[in-house]
C-alpha positions as CSV (number, residue, x, y, z in Angstrom):
1,M,52.5,20.1,-68.5
2,N,50.2,17.1,-69.3
3,I,47.3,15.8,-67.4
4,D,49.1,12.7,-66.1
5,K,51.8,14.7,-64.4
6,I,49.3,17.0,-62.7
7,K,47.5,13.9,-61.4
8,I,50.7,12.5,-60.1
9,R,51.6,15.7,-58.2
10,I,48.1,15.9,-56.7
11,L,48.4,12.3,-55.6
12,V,51.8,12.9,-54.0
13,C,50.4,15.9,-52.1
14,L,47.5,13.9,-50.8
15,L,49.8,11.1,-49.6
16,F,52.0,13.5,-47.7
17,L,49.2,15.7,-46.3
18,P,48.5,13.4,-43.3
19,C,52.2,13.5,-42.4
20,L,52.3,17.2,-42.5
21,M,49.1,17.5,-40.4
22,S,50.5,15.1,-37.8
23,A,53.8,17.0,-37.6
24,Q,52.0,20.2,-36.6
25,T,52.3,20.8,-32.9
26,I,49.1,21.7,-31.1
27,V,49.5,24.0,-28.1
28,S,46.7,24.1,-25.6
29,E,46.6,26.6,-22.7
30,Q,44.9,26.5,-19.4
31,T,44.8,28.8,-16.4
32,T,44.2,27.7,-12.8
33,H,43.6,29.8,-9.6
34,T,44.0,28.3,-6.1
35,Q,44.0,29.8,-2.6
36,T,45.3,27.9,0.5
37,P,46.2,28.6,4.1
38,E,49.6,27.3,5.4
39,A,51.8,27.4,8.5
40,H,55.6,27.6,8.6
41,I,57.5,27.0,11.8
42,F,61.2,28.0,12.0
43,A,63.9,27.3,14.6
44,T,67.0,29.4,14.0
45,F,70.3,29.3,15.7
46,V,72.9,31.9,15.1
47,K,76.5,31.9,16.5
48,S,78.4,35.1,16.2
49,F,82.2,35.3,16.0
50,K,84.8,38.0,15.8
51,H,85.3,40.2,12.8
52,G,81.6,40.2,11.8
53,L,81.4,36.5,11.1
54,S,78.4,34.4,11.9
55,L,77.1,30.8,11.4
56,T,73.4,30.1,11.1
57,L,71.6,26.8,11.3
58,E,67.8,26.8,10.6
59,E,65.1,24.2,10.4
60,E,61.8,25.0,8.7
61,I,58.7,22.9,8.7
62,R,55.8,23.6,6.3
63,S,52.3,22.3,6.9
64,A,49.9,20.9,4.3
65,P,49.5,21.3,1.4
66,S,53.3,21.8,1.0
67,H,54.5,19.1,3.3
68,R,58.1,20.2,3.2
69,A,61.0,20.5,5.5
70,H,64.0,22.8,4.8
71,T,67.4,22.5,6.6
72,T,69.7,25.5,6.1
73,I,73.3,26.2,7.0
74,A,74.8,29.6,6.2
75,L,77.7,31.9,6.8
76,G,77.3,35.6,7.3
77,Y,79.8,38.4,7.1
78,A,79.3,42.0,8.2
79,P,82.4,44.0,7.5
80,V,80.7,47.2,8.6
81,E,77.5,48.1,10.5
82,Y,75.6,49.0,7.3
83,F,76.3,46.0,5.1
84,N,76.4,42.2,5.3
85,I,76.8,39.2,3.0
86,Y,75.0,35.9,3.5
87,A,75.7,32.6,1.7
88,G,73.8,29.5,2.5
89,Y,72.8,26.0,1.4
90,T,69.4,24.4,2.0
91,M,68.4,20.8,1.7
92,K,64.7,20.6,0.8
93,L,62.6,17.5,1.5
94,Y,59.3,17.2,-0.5
95,G,56.9,15.1,1.6
96,D,54.4,14.8,-1.3
97,Q,56.8,13.0,-3.7
98,G,56.9,9.7,-1.9
99,W,60.0,8.2,-0.1
100,T,61.2,5.7,-2.7
101,D,63.4,7.8,-4.9
102,P,65.7,10.4,-3.2
103,N,66.1,12.2,-6.6
104,K,62.5,13.1,-6.4
105,Y,62.0,14.0,-2.8
106,I,65.3,15.8,-2.2
107,R,66.1,19.2,-3.8
108,H,68.9,21.6,-3.2
109,R,69.1,25.3,-2.9
110,A,71.9,27.9,-2.6
111,N,71.5,31.6,-1.7
112,V,73.9,34.5,-2.0
113,L,72.4,37.7,-0.5
114,F,73.7,41.2,0.0
115,T,72.0,43.5,2.5
116,G,72.4,47.2,3.2
117,Q,70.8,48.7,6.3
118,V,70.5,52.0,8.2
119,K,69.2,52.9,11.7
120,L,67.0,56.0,12.1
121,G,65.9,56.4,15.7
122,Q,63.5,53.5,16.5
123,W,63.6,52.4,12.9
124,N,65.9,49.9,11.1
125,L,65.5,50.0,7.3
126,S,67.2,47.5,5.0
127,L,67.3,46.5,1.4
128,R,68.4,43.0,0.3
129,E,69.3,41.7,-3.1
130,G,70.5,38.3,-4.1
131,V,70.4,35.2,-6.3
132,M,68.8,31.9,-5.4
133,L,69.7,28.6,-7.2
134,D,67.3,25.7,-7.0
135,A,68.7,22.3,-8.3
136,R,67.0,19.0,-8.9
137,A,68.4,15.5,-9.7
138,D,65.4,13.7,-11.1
139,E,65.0,13.0,-14.9
140,I,63.3,15.9,-16.7
141,D,62.8,17.2,-20.2
142,T,64.9,20.4,-20.4
143,R,62.5,21.9,-22.9
144,E,60.0,21.9,-20.0
145,K,62.1,22.5,-16.9
146,N,65.6,23.4,-15.8
147,V,68.0,21.3,-13.9
148,V,69.0,24.5,-12.0
149,D,66.6,27.5,-11.7
150,F,68.1,30.9,-11.1
151,T,65.9,33.5,-9.3
152,L,66.5,37.1,-8.4
153,R,65.4,38.0,-4.8
154,S,64.7,41.6,-3.8
155,R,63.4,42.5,-0.3
156,L,62.6,45.8,1.5
157,Q,62.3,45.6,5.3
158,A,61.4,48.0,8.0
159,V,61.6,47.2,11.7
160,Y,60.2,49.6,14.3
161,S,61.3,49.0,17.9
162,I,58.5,50.0,20.3
163,P,60.0,52.3,23.0
164,K,60.3,50.9,26.5
165,T,59.2,47.4,25.4
166,P,60.9,44.2,24.1
167,L,58.6,44.3,21.1
168,S,59.2,45.3,17.5
169,I,56.9,45.6,14.5
170,V,58.4,44.1,11.3
171,G,57.2,44.8,7.8
172,K,58.6,43.2,4.7
173,F,58.0,43.2,1.0
174,E,59.9,40.6,-1.2
175,I,59.8,40.0,-5.0
176,L,61.1,36.9,-6.8
177,N,61.9,37.1,-10.5
178,T,62.9,34.2,-12.7
179,L,66.3,34.6,-14.5
180,N,66.4,31.4,-16.7
181,A,62.9,30.0,-17.1
182,P,62.8,27.8,-20.2
183,V,61.3,29.8,-23.1
184,D,63.2,28.8,-26.3
185,Y,61.0,25.7,-27.1
186,I,57.6,27.3,-26.4
187,N,58.5,30.4,-28.4
188,T,59.7,28.3,-31.3
189,I,56.5,26.2,-31.6
190,T,54.3,29.2,-31.1
191,S,56.3,31.3,-33.6
192,S,56.6,34.2,-31.2
193,N,58.8,35.8,-28.6
194,D,55.9,36.5,-26.2
195,Y,57.2,34.2,-23.4
196,G,60.1,35.5,-21.4
197,Q,61.2,35.8,-17.7
198,Y,58.6,36.8,-15.2
199,I,57.9,37.8,-11.6
200,S,57.1,34.4,-9.9
201,E,56.2,35.7,-6.4
202,F,55.6,38.7,-4.4
203,R,55.3,38.5,-0.6
204,P,54.1,41.4,1.6
205,E,54.5,40.4,5.3
206,L,53.7,42.0,8.7
207,G,54.6,40.6,12.1
208,L,55.5,41.2,15.7
209,Q,58.9,40.3,17.2
210,W,59.4,39.7,21.0
211,K,63.0,39.8,22.3
212,I,62.6,37.6,25.4
213,D,66.2,38.3,26.5
214,K,69.6,38.9,25.0
215,K,69.7,35.5,23.3
216,N,66.1,34.5,22.7
217,T,63.6,36.0,20.2
218,L,60.1,34.9,19.2
219,S,58.3,36.2,16.2
220,L,54.8,35.8,14.8
221,A,53.9,37.1,11.3
222,Y,51.4,36.9,8.5
223,R,52.5,36.7,4.8
224,Y,50.4,37.1,1.8
225,N,52.2,35.0,-0.8
226,Y,51.1,35.5,-4.4
227,I,52.7,32.9,-6.8
228,Y,52.6,32.6,-10.6
229,G,54.1,29.6,-12.3
230,R,54.3,28.7,-16.0
231,D,54.4,25.0,-16.7
232,V,55.1,23.3,-20.0
233,N,54.1,19.7,-20.5
234,I,55.1,17.9,-23.7
235,L,52.8,15.0,-24.4
236,D,53.8,11.7,-26.0
237,S,51.9,12.8,-29.1
238,G,54.2,15.8,-29.4
239,D,51.5,18.3,-28.5
240,V,52.0,20.7,-25.7
241,E,50.0,21.7,-22.6
242,L,50.9,25.2,-21.4
243,S,49.6,25.9,-17.9
244,H,49.4,29.3,-16.1
245,K,49.1,28.6,-12.4
246,Y,48.1,31.4,-10.0
247,T,48.3,30.6,-6.3
248,V,47.6,32.7,-3.2
249,K,48.9,31.4,0.1
250,H,47.9,32.9,3.4
251,L,50.9,32.0,5.6
252,I,51.2,32.1,9.4
253,L,54.9,32.2,10.3
254,L,56.2,31.3,13.8
255,T,59.9,31.7,14.4
256,Y,62.1,31.0,17.4
257,K,65.6,32.4,17.3
258,L,68.6,31.7,19.6
259,G,71.6,34.0,19.1
260,W,74.8,34.0,21.1
């Protein structure tokens, strides 16, 4: 190979080197930790029918910083004393997304939950498993986010009825696990398979329930809500910002329930 050909090859490599460098995706990672107090107020109305059927209507208001309202309608079916099925739809309003585009401030959720329970003296123990679907209608990059998120919900609950009083102590522990968090793109550009599904929340809760009469119940509870979220942001340059967000919410929950 003569000197001229070597020079030509070196020149071609130098010409294409900037293109190769610009095509390389740069991934930057950052981690944030936040802690906030919040209050949730619930009004729940349950109508029971024959054959173990029930209809539930619930309104939930969340204080700052969430600024949300959830309206839920659900059907329940308890074929036997120890088992019930719950299927519901929730319309979520995001007060921090402005009020000009409904596709941004309205989100949709569906739940299908299965609960097994047993009574042991003053105790009522239950285990609940189900799937939650969260859907959005705004324009998104599906490499970053899903149009529909699927989440596995698992909850263990214990209720102790205090003898000779209308009061009960309620303890809960719930875990939420992602089922379809986007991972293909981030694993491709990082040349790894390190990113998969993950536990997004765990929620220990302790509260007091007061059965005012046969129809009316009032509850007050505290929930420690630990949240982890992984956010992918693809910039116009093609580079990627990968954020790990850890949030602790100290929640006060006030619930009024009317059942008849």
